[in-house]
RODRENKOL-281118 format. One record per atom (N, C-alpha, C, O): residue number from 1; atom name; x, z, y. Coordinates in nm, 3 decimals. Each point is the difference from the previous one (the first is absolute). Example, Ala and Ser with C-alpha at 12.3 -4.5 7.8 and 13.67 -1.06 7.14 Angstrom:
! residues 2
+-----+------+---------+---------+---------+
: pos : site :       x :       z :       y :
+-----+------+---------+---------+---------+
:   1 :    N :   1.319 :   0.780 :  -0.569 :
:   1 :   CA :  -0.089 :   0.000 :   0.119 :
:   1 :    C :   0.090 :   0.000 :   0.120 :
:   1 :    O :   0.104 :   0.066 :  -0.002 :
:   2 :    N :  -0.139 :  -0.138 :   0.107 :
:   2 :   CA :   0.082 :   0.006 :   0.119 :
:   2 :    C :  -0.077 :   0.073 :   0.109 :
:   2 :    O :   0.051 :   0.017 :   0.111 :
+-----+------+---------+---------+---------+
//
This chain:
! residues 93
+-----+------+---------+---------+---------+
: pos : site :       x :       z :       y :
+-----+------+---------+---------+---------+
:   1 :    N :   2.179 :   2.047 :   1.652 :
:   1 :   CA :   0.067 :  -0.085 :   0.096 :
:   1 :    C :  -0.066 :  -0.137 :  -0.002 :
:   1 :    O :  -0.019 :  -0.060 :  -0.106 :
:   2 :    N :  -0.017 :   0.012 :   0.220 :
:   2 :   CA :  -0.063 :  -0.131 :   0.012 :
:   2 :    C :   0.106 :  -0.105 :   0.027 :
:   2 :    O :   0.097 :   0.024 :   0.071 :
:   3 :    N :  -0.118 :  -0.141 :  -0.128 :
:   3 :   CA :   0.087 :  -0.113 :   0.028 :
:   3 :    C :  -0.081 :  -0.109 :   0.067 :
:   3 :    O :  -0.122 :  -0.006 :  -0.013 :
:   4 :    N :   0.190 :  -0.079 :   0.084 :
:   4 :   CA :  -0.067 :  -0.107 :   0.072 :
:   4 :    C :  -0.006 :  -0.124 :  -0.086 :
:   4 :    O :   0.098 :  -0.040 :  -0.062 :
:   5 :    N :  -0.215 :  -0.020 :   0.058 :
:   5 :   CA :  -0.022 :  -0.126 :  -0.071 :
:   5 :    C :  -0.067 :  -0.097 :   0.097 :
:   5 :    O :  -0.090 :   0.038 :   0.074 :
:   6 :    N :   0.135 :  -0.160 :  -0.075 :
:   6 :   CA :  -0.059 :  -0.101 :   0.088 :
:   6 :    C :  -0.094 :  -0.088 :  -0.081 :
:   6 :    O :   0.035 :  -0.050 :  -0.107 :
:   7 :    N :  -0.155 :   0.031 :   0.161 :
:   7 :   CA :  -0.097 :  -0.091 :  -0.061 :
:   7 :    C :  -0.023 :  -0.116 :   0.095 :
:   7 :    O :  -0.022 :   0.020 :   0.119 :
:   8 :    N :   0.029 :  -0.140 :  -0.172 :
:   8 :   CA :  -0.032 :  -0.118 :   0.081 :
:   8 :    C :  -0.145 :  -0.035 :  -0.028 :
:   8 :    O :  -0.033 :  -0.048 :  -0.108 :
:   9 :    N :  -0.052 :   0.071 :   0.206 :
:   9 :   CA :  -0.143 :  -0.022 :  -0.014 :
:   9 :    C :  -0.041 :  -0.127 :   0.073 :
:   9 :    O :   0.044 :  -0.025 :   0.112 :
:  10 :    N :  -0.129 :  -0.055 :  -0.175 :
:  10 :   CA :  -0.056 :  -0.113 :   0.074 :
:  10 :    C :  -0.081 :   0.053 :   0.117 :
:  10 :    O :  -0.064 :   0.104 :  -0.010 :
:  11 :    N :   0.068 :  -0.175 :   0.122 :
:  11 :   CA :  -0.069 :   0.047 :   0.121 :
:  11 :    C :  -0.148 :   0.031 :  -0.024 :
:  11 :    O :  -0.048 :   0.102 :   0.051 :
:  12 :    N :  -0.026 :  -0.186 :  -0.126 :
:  12 :   CA :  -0.141 :   0.034 :  -0.022 :
:  12 :    C :  -0.019 :   0.132 :  -0.076 :
:  12 :    O :  -0.092 :   0.077 :   0.031 :
:  13 :    N :   0.178 :  -0.049 :  -0.128 :
:  13 :   CA :  -0.010 :   0.125 :  -0.074 :
:  13 :    C :   0.036 :   0.118 :   0.089 :
:  13 :    O :  -0.065 :   0.104 :  -0.005 :
:  14 :    N :   0.168 :  -0.121 :   0.087 :
:  14 :   CA :   0.041 :   0.107 :   0.092 :
:  14 :    C :  -0.114 :   0.034 :   0.095 :
:  14 :    O :  -0.024 :   0.118 :   0.029 :
:  15 :    N :  -0.046 :  -0.219 :   0.018 :
:  15 :   CA :  -0.114 :   0.023 :   0.090 :
:  15 :    C :  -0.113 :   0.071 :  -0.073 :
:  15 :    O :  -0.063 :   0.090 :   0.056 :
:  16 :    N :   0.036 :  -0.129 :  -0.180 :
:  16 :   CA :  -0.105 :   0.065 :  -0.078 :
:  16 :    C :   0.035 :   0.147 :  -0.025 :
:  16 :    O :  -0.087 :   0.087 :   0.009 :
:  17 :    N :   0.213 :  -0.060 :  -0.040 :
:  17 :   CA :   0.044 :   0.138 :  -0.023 :
:  17 :    C :  -0.018 :   0.082 :   0.127 :
:  17 :    O :  -0.051 :   0.112 :  -0.004 :
:  18 :    N :   0.094 :  -0.167 :   0.117 :
:  18 :   CA :  -0.013 :   0.071 :   0.127 :
:  18 :    C :  -0.147 :   0.031 :   0.030 :
:  18 :    O :  -0.033 :   0.109 :   0.045 :
:  19 :    N :  -0.053 :  -0.206 :  -0.070 :
:  19 :   CA :  -0.143 :   0.020 :   0.025 :
:  19 :    C :  -0.058 :   0.108 :  -0.092 :
:  19 :    O :  -0.070 :   0.090 :   0.045 :
:  20 :    N :   0.101 :  -0.101 :  -0.174 :
:  20 :   CA :  -0.052 :   0.097 :  -0.098 :
:  20 :    C :   0.055 :   0.139 :   0.028 :
:  20 :    O :  -0.073 :   0.099 :  -0.010 :
:  21 :    N :   0.199 :  -0.091 :   0.045 :
:  21 :   CA :   0.062 :   0.130 :   0.030 :
:  21 :    C :  -0.064 :   0.062 :   0.124 :
:  21 :    O :  -0.031 :   0.119 :   0.002 :
:  22 :    N :   0.010 :  -0.201 :   0.099 :
:  22 :   CA :  -0.063 :   0.050 :   0.122 :
:  22 :    C :  -0.140 :   0.051 :  -0.027 :
:  22 :    O :  -0.040 :   0.105 :   0.051 :
:  23 :    N :  -0.034 :  -0.179 :  -0.131 :
:  23 :   CA :  -0.136 :   0.042 :  -0.037 :
:  23 :    C :   0.002 :   0.133 :  -0.074 :
:  23 :    O :  -0.090 :   0.083 :   0.016 :
:  24 :    N :   0.194 :  -0.063 :  -0.098 :
:  24 :   CA :   0.013 :   0.124 :  -0.076 :
:  24 :    C :   0.063 :   0.113 :   0.082 :
:  24 :    O :   0.013 :   0.112 :  -0.049 :
:  25 :    N :   0.026 :  -0.142 :   0.172 :
:  25 :   CA :   0.062 :   0.102 :   0.085 :
:  25 :    C :   0.143 :   0.032 :  -0.041 :
:  25 :    O :   0.046 :   0.113 :   0.017 :
:  26 :    N :   0.023 :  -0.213 :  -0.070 :
:  26 :   CA :   0.137 :   0.021 :  -0.047 :
:  26 :    C :   0.091 :  -0.104 :   0.062 :
:  26 :    O :  -0.044 :  -0.102 :   0.052 :
:  27 :    N :   0.172 :   0.130 :  -0.060 :
:  27 :   CA :   0.097 :  -0.102 :   0.039 :
:  27 :    C :   0.012 :  -0.101 :  -0.112 :
:  27 :    O :  -0.036 :   0.029 :  -0.114 :
:  28 :    N :   0.088 :  -0.147 :   0.145 :
:  28 :   CA :   0.023 :  -0.100 :  -0.104 :
:  28 :    C :   0.097 :   0.053 :  -0.106 :
:  28 :    O :  -0.016 :  -0.025 :  -0.119 :
:  29 :    N :   0.116 :   0.100 :   0.166 :
:  29 :   CA :   0.099 :   0.058 :  -0.091 :
:  29 :    C :  -0.068 :   0.094 :  -0.100 :
:  29 :    O :   0.022 :  -0.011 :  -0.121 :
:  30 :    N :  -0.104 :   0.104 :   0.170 :
:  30 :   CA :  -0.069 :   0.095 :  -0.088 :
:  30 :    C :  -0.094 :  -0.074 :  -0.094 :
:  30 :    O :  -0.010 :   0.034 :  -0.118 :
:  31 :    N :  -0.058 :  -0.134 :   0.169 :
:  31 :   CA :  -0.093 :  -0.078 :  -0.082 :
:  31 :    C :   0.075 :  -0.068 :  -0.115 :
:  31 :    O :  -0.046 :   0.003 :  -0.114 :
:  32 :    N :   0.160 :  -0.064 :   0.144 :
:  32 :   CA :   0.078 :  -0.069 :  -0.104 :
:  32 :    C :   0.058 :   0.100 :  -0.100 :
:  32 :    O :   0.004 :  -0.029 :  -0.120 :
:  33 :    N :   0.040 :   0.145 :   0.168 :
:  33 :   CA :   0.052 :   0.101 :  -0.094 :
:  33 :    C :  -0.109 :   0.043 :  -0.098 :
:  33 :    O :   0.025 :   0.012 :  -0.120 :
:  34 :    N :  -0.145 :   0.012 :   0.172 :
:  34 :   CA :  -0.111 :   0.039 :  -0.087 :
:  34 :    C :  -0.034 :  -0.111 :  -0.098 :
:  34 :    O :  -0.030 :   0.027 :  -0.117 :
:  35 :    N :   0.033 :  -0.151 :   0.163 :
:  35 :   CA :  -0.031 :  -0.113 :  -0.088 :
:  35 :    C :   0.105 :  -0.012 :  -0.110 :
:  35 :    O :  -0.035 :  -0.022 :  -0.116 :
:  36 :    N :   0.161 :   0.037 :   0.151 :
:  36 :   CA :   0.106 :  -0.006 :  -0.100 :
:  36 :    C :  -0.010 :   0.115 :  -0.100 :
:  36 :    O :   0.021 :  -0.019 :  -0.120 :
:  37 :    N :  -0.053 :   0.138 :   0.170 :
:  37 :   CA :  -0.017 :   0.116 :  -0.087 :
:  37 :    C :  -0.116 :  -0.024 :  -0.098 :
:  37 :    O :   0.014 :   0.026 :  -0.119 :
:  38 :    N :  -0.126 :  -0.076 :   0.170 :
:  38 :   CA :  -0.117 :  -0.025 :  -0.084 :
:  38 :    C :   0.030 :  -0.105 :  -0.106 :
:  38 :    O :  -0.039 :   0.017 :  -0.116 :
:  39 :    N :   0.106 :  -0.123 :   0.154 :
:  39 :   CA :   0.031 :  -0.106 :  -0.097 :
:  39 :    C :   0.101 :   0.047 :  -0.105 :
:  39 :    O :  -0.008 :  -0.040 :  -0.116 :
:  40 :    N :   0.102 :   0.123 :   0.158 :
:  40 :   CA :   0.097 :   0.055 :  -0.095 :
:  40 :    C :  -0.070 :   0.090 :  -0.102 :
:  40 :    O :   0.026 :  -0.009 :  -0.120 :
:  41 :    N :  -0.116 :   0.096 :   0.168 :
:  41 :   CA :  -0.075 :   0.088 :  -0.090 :
:  41 :    C :  -0.088 :  -0.082 :  -0.094 :
:  41 :    O :  -0.011 :   0.033 :  -0.118 :
:  42 :    N :  -0.050 :  -0.138 :   0.168 :
:  42 :   CA :  -0.083 :  -0.086 :  -0.083 :
:  42 :    C :   0.082 :  -0.065 :  -0.110 :
:  42 :    O :  -0.042 :  -0.004 :  -0.116 :
:  43 :    N :   0.158 :  -0.048 :   0.151 :
:  43 :   CA :   0.088 :  -0.063 :  -0.099 :
:  43 :    C :   0.045 :   0.101 :  -0.105 :
:  43 :    O :   0.007 :  -0.032 :  -0.119 :
:  44 :    N :   0.024 :   0.155 :   0.162 :
:  44 :   CA :   0.042 :   0.103 :  -0.094 :
:  44 :    C :  -0.114 :   0.038 :  -0.095 :
:  44 :    O :   0.023 :   0.015 :  -0.120 :
:  45 :    N :  -0.145 :   0.000 :   0.174 :
:  45 :   CA :  -0.116 :   0.032 :  -0.086 :
:  45 :    C :  -0.028 :  -0.113 :  -0.097 :
:  45 :    O :  -0.034 :   0.024 :  -0.116 :
:  46 :    N :   0.048 :  -0.148 :   0.163 :
:  46 :   CA :  -0.023 :  -0.115 :  -0.088 :
:  46 :    C :   0.101 :   0.000 :  -0.114 :
:  46 :    O :  -0.035 :  -0.025 :  -0.115 :
:  47 :    N :   0.162 :   0.053 :   0.147 :
:  47 :   CA :   0.104 :   0.006 :  -0.103 :
:  47 :    C :  -0.030 :   0.111 :  -0.100 :
:  47 :    O :   0.015 :  -0.020 :  -0.121 :
:  48 :    N :  -0.057 :   0.137 :   0.168 :
:  48 :   CA :  -0.036 :   0.110 :  -0.090 :
:  48 :    C :  -0.118 :  -0.037 :  -0.089 :
:  48 :    O :  -0.002 :   0.034 :  -0.118 :
:  49 :    N :  -0.095 :  -0.105 :   0.174 :
:  49 :   CA :  -0.117 :  -0.043 :  -0.076 :
:  49 :    C :   0.041 :  -0.097 :  -0.111 :
:  49 :    O :  -0.042 :   0.014 :  -0.115 :
:  50 :    N :   0.125 :  -0.111 :   0.150 :
:  50 :   CA :   0.046 :  -0.098 :  -0.100 :
:  50 :    C :   0.084 :   0.070 :  -0.107 :
:  50 :    O :  -0.014 :  -0.030 :  -0.118 :
:  51 :    N :   0.101 :   0.121 :   0.159 :
:  51 :   CA :   0.080 :   0.074 :  -0.099 :
:  51 :    C :  -0.089 :   0.078 :  -0.096 :
:  51 :    O :   0.025 :   0.002 :  -0.120 :
:  52 :    N :  -0.128 :   0.063 :   0.173 :
:  52 :   CA :  -0.093 :   0.076 :  -0.085 :
:  52 :    C :  -0.076 :  -0.094 :  -0.094 :
:  52 :    O :  -0.023 :   0.034 :  -0.116 :
:  53 :    N :  -0.016 :  -0.150 :   0.166 :
:  53 :   CA :  -0.072 :  -0.096 :  -0.084 :
:  53 :    C :   0.089 :  -0.051 :  -0.112 :
:  53 :    O :  -0.045 :  -0.012 :  -0.114 :
:  54 :    N :   0.170 :  -0.016 :   0.144 :
:  54 :   CA :   0.093 :  -0.046 :  -0.104 :
:  54 :    C :   0.025 :   0.110 :  -0.103 :
:  54 :    O :   0.010 :  -0.028 :  -0.120 :
:  55 :    N :   0.000 :   0.152 :   0.166 :
:  55 :   CA :   0.017 :   0.113 :  -0.093 :
:  55 :    C :  -0.123 :   0.013 :  -0.090 :
:  55 :    O :   0.013 :   0.023 :  -0.120 :
:  56 :    N :  -0.131 :  -0.036 :   0.178 :
:  56 :   CA :  -0.124 :   0.009 :  -0.078 :
:  56 :    C :  -0.005 :  -0.112 :  -0.104 :
:  56 :    O :  -0.041 :   0.022 :  -0.114 :
:  57 :    N :   0.083 :  -0.141 :   0.155 :
:  57 :   CA :   0.001 :  -0.113 :  -0.095 :
:  57 :    C :   0.094 :   0.028 :  -0.117 :
:  57 :    O :  -0.031 :  -0.031 :  -0.115 :
:  58 :    N :   0.147 :   0.091 :   0.146 :
:  58 :   CA :   0.094 :   0.036 :  -0.107 :
:  58 :    C :  -0.061 :   0.103 :  -0.094 :
:  58 :    O :   0.018 :  -0.008 :  -0.122 :
:  59 :    N :  -0.090 :   0.107 :   0.179 :
:  59 :   CA :  -0.062 :   0.102 :  -0.084 :
:  59 :    C :  -0.109 :  -0.059 :  -0.089 :
:  59 :    O :  -0.012 :   0.038 :  -0.117 :
:  60 :    N :  -0.065 :  -0.131 :   0.170 :
:  60 :   CA :  -0.103 :  -0.065 :  -0.082 :
:  60 :    C :   0.067 :  -0.078 :  -0.112 :
:  60 :    O :  -0.045 :   0.004 :  -0.115 :
:  61 :    N :   0.153 :  -0.074 :   0.147 :
:  61 :   CA :   0.071 :  -0.076 :  -0.103 :
:  61 :    C :   0.060 :   0.092 :  -0.105 :
:  61 :    O :   0.003 :  -0.033 :  -0.118 :
:  62 :    N :   0.044 :   0.150 :   0.161 :
:  62 :   CA :   0.063 :   0.094 :  -0.093 :
:  62 :    C :  -0.102 :   0.073 :  -0.087 :
:  62 :    O :   0.017 :   0.010 :  -0.121 :
:  63 :    N :  -0.124 :   0.040 :   0.183 :
:  63 :   CA :  -0.095 :   0.083 :  -0.073 :
:  63 :    C :  -0.128 :  -0.072 :  -0.038 :
:  63 :    O :  -0.069 :   0.042 :  -0.093 :
:  64 :    N :   0.035 :  -0.149 :   0.162 :
:  64 :   CA :  -0.120 :  -0.077 :  -0.031 :
:  64 :    C :  -0.130 :   0.071 :   0.033 :
:  64 :    O :  -0.103 :  -0.032 :  -0.057 :
:  65 :    N :   0.105 :   0.130 :   0.151 :
:  65 :   CA :  -0.120 :   0.074 :   0.035 :
:  65 :    C :  -0.046 :  -0.039 :   0.140 :
:  65 :    O :   0.079 :  -0.007 :   0.094 :
:  66 :    N :  -0.209 :  -0.018 :  -0.083 :
:  66 :   CA :  -0.061 :  -0.033 :   0.129 :
:  66 :    C :  -0.132 :   0.075 :   0.012 :
:  66 :    O :  -0.048 :   0.060 :  -0.096 :
:  67 :    N :  -0.012 :  -0.065 :   0.215 :
:  67 :   CA :  -0.131 :   0.059 :   0.023 :
:  67 :    C :  -0.096 :  -0.108 :   0.047 :
:  67 :    O :   0.039 :  -0.092 :   0.072 :
:  68 :    N :  -0.164 :   0.104 :  -0.112 :
:  68 :   CA :  -0.103 :  -0.091 :   0.047 :
:  68 :    C :  -0.031 :   0.032 :   0.145 :
:  68 :    O :  -0.035 :   0.114 :   0.033 :
:  69 :    N :   0.048 :  -0.213 :   0.055 :
:  69 :   CA :  -0.016 :   0.023 :   0.143 :
:  69 :    C :  -0.140 :   0.050 :   0.035 :
:  69 :    O :  -0.014 :   0.086 :   0.086 :
:  70 :    N :  -0.089 :  -0.138 :  -0.152 :
:  70 :   CA :  -0.137 :   0.045 :   0.028 :
:  70 :    C :  -0.018 :   0.147 :  -0.036 :
:  70 :    O :  -0.067 :   0.074 :   0.072 :
:  71 :    N :   0.126 :  -0.033 :  -0.183 :
:  71 :   CA :  -0.011 :   0.140 :  -0.041 :
:  71 :    C :   0.074 :   0.091 :   0.099 :
:  71 :    O :  -0.048 :   0.108 :   0.034 :
:  72 :    N :   0.164 :  -0.152 :   0.010 :
:  72 :   CA :   0.078 :   0.079 :   0.097 :
:  72 :    C :  -0.077 :   0.011 :   0.131 :
:  72 :    O :  -0.008 :   0.107 :   0.059 :
:  73 :    N :  -0.049 :  -0.219 :  -0.013 :
:  73 :   CA :  -0.077 :   0.002 :   0.124 :
:  73 :    C :  -0.118 :   0.095 :  -0.011 :
:  73 :    O :  -0.025 :   0.080 :   0.090 :
:  74 :    N :  -0.048 :  -0.089 :  -0.199 :
:  74 :   CA :  -0.116 :   0.088 :  -0.020 :
:  74 :    C :   0.042 :   0.147 :  -0.003 :
:  74 :    O :  -0.068 :   0.086 :   0.056 :
:  75 :    N :   0.180 :  -0.058 :  -0.121 :
:  75 :   CA :   0.053 :   0.136 :  -0.008 :
:  75 :    C :   0.034 :   0.053 :   0.140 :
:  75 :    O :  -0.040 :   0.112 :   0.035 :
:  76 :    N :   0.112 :  -0.191 :   0.042 :
:  76 :   CA :   0.040 :   0.043 :   0.135 :
:  76 :    C :  -0.123 :   0.016 :   0.089 :
:  76 :    O :  -0.008 :   0.095 :   0.078 :
:  77 :    N :  -0.086 :  -0.186 :  -0.090 :
:  77 :   CA :  -0.121 :   0.008 :   0.081 :
:  77 :    C :  -0.079 :   0.127 :  -0.033 :
:  77 :    O :  -0.049 :   0.068 :   0.091 :
:  78 :    N :   0.036 :  -0.037 :  -0.219 :
:  78 :   CA :  -0.072 :   0.121 :  -0.041 :
:  78 :    C :   0.070 :   0.125 :   0.054 :
:  78 :    O :  -0.066 :   0.090 :   0.051 :
:  79 :    N :   0.199 :  -0.085 :  -0.062 :
:  79 :   CA :   0.074 :   0.115 :   0.051 :
:  79 :    C :  -0.016 :   0.014 :   0.151 :
:  79 :    O :  -0.014 :   0.111 :   0.051 :
:  80 :    N :   0.015 :  -0.223 :   0.020 :
:  80 :   CA :  -0.012 :   0.006 :   0.146 :
:  80 :    C :  -0.138 :   0.048 :   0.043 :
:  80 :    O :  -0.018 :   0.048 :   0.112 :
:  81 :    N :  -0.080 :  -0.061 :  -0.201 :
:  81 :   CA :  -0.136 :   0.046 :   0.029 :
:  81 :    C :  -0.025 :   0.140 :  -0.054 :
:  81 :    O :  -0.113 :   0.051 :   0.005 :
:  82 :    N :   0.219 :   0.012 :  -0.057 :
:  82 :   CA :  -0.011 :   0.136 :  -0.050 :
:  82 :    C :  -0.064 :   0.011 :  -0.138 :
:  82 :    O :  -0.039 :   0.109 :  -0.041 :
:  83 :    N :   0.027 :  -0.220 :  -0.029 :
:  83 :   CA :  -0.061 :   0.001 :  -0.132 :
:  83 :    C :   0.108 :   0.021 :  -0.106 :
:  83 :    O :   0.117 :  -0.029 :   0.021 :
:  84 :    N :  -0.161 :   0.081 :  -0.134 :
:  84 :   CA :   0.092 :   0.011 :  -0.113 :
:  84 :    C :   0.011 :  -0.138 :  -0.064 :
:  84 :    O :  -0.097 :  -0.074 :  -0.008 :
:  85 :    N :   0.217 :   0.043 :  -0.035 :
:  85 :   CA :   0.023 :  -0.132 :  -0.060 :
:  85 :    C :   0.105 :   0.012 :  -0.108 :
:  85 :    O :   0.093 :   0.079 :   0.010 :
:  86 :    N :  -0.109 :  -0.159 :  -0.111 :
:  86 :   CA :   0.099 :  -0.004 :  -0.108 :
:  86 :    C :   0.110 :  -0.097 :   0.038 :
:  86 :    O :  -0.026 :  -0.114 :   0.039 :
:  87 :    N :   0.147 :   0.162 :  -0.051 :
:  87 :   CA :   0.116 :  -0.082 :   0.036 :
:  87 :    C :   0.007 :  -0.120 :  -0.094 :
:  87 :    O :  -0.017 :   0.015 :  -0.121 :
:  88 :    N :   0.043 :  -0.135 :   0.175 :
:  88 :   CA :   0.011 :  -0.120 :  -0.085 :
:  88 :    C :   0.116 :   0.014 :  -0.098 :
:  88 :    O :   0.102 :   0.062 :   0.031 :
:  89 :    N :  -0.117 :  -0.119 :  -0.146 :
:  89 :   CA :   0.105 :   0.002 :  -0.102 :
:  89 :    C :   0.081 :  -0.128 :   0.009 :
:  89 :    O :  -0.055 :  -0.107 :   0.028 :
:  90 :    N :   0.184 :   0.117 :  -0.051 :
:  90 :   CA :   0.083 :  -0.122 :   0.001 :
:  90 :    C :  -0.037 :  -0.091 :  -0.117 :
:  90 :    O :  -0.044 :   0.046 :  -0.105 :
:  91 :    N :   0.061 :  -0.174 :   0.128 :
:  91 :   CA :  -0.031 :  -0.102 :  -0.102 :
:  91 :    C :   0.132 :  -0.064 :  -0.042 :
:  91 :    O :   0.082 :  -0.037 :   0.084 :
:  92 :    N :  -0.063 :   0.025 :  -0.215 :
:  92 :   CA :   0.122 :  -0.063 :  -0.052 :
:  92 :    C :  -0.017 :  -0.151 :   0.006 :
:  92 :    O :  -0.101 :  -0.053 :  -0.046 :
:  93 :    N :   0.199 :  -0.016 :   0.103 :
:  93 :   CA :  -0.004 :  -0.147 :   0.005 :
:  93 :    C :   0.028 :  -0.061 :  -0.135 :
:  93 :    O :   0.000 :  -0.122 :  -0.014 :
+-----+------+---------+---------+---------+
//
């Protein structure tokens, strides 16, 4: 079920939206819905990223294990090229 929401847009922004929407072959309404959807998804992904980073920080504080970034990069690069590679070992802080 859709509900109605009113947005008060400054005239210059409303004109820019209308122009961009027209260029994209969409109505201003569809253009704004897509923009709101995209920004909502971005905010949700950002929140998930920060939550994962905070969890990782807690794990490092709890266990004191980390990986050398250069070793991890080299490992991933070798795997992506189909080469055999030894998995990096965790380092105790």
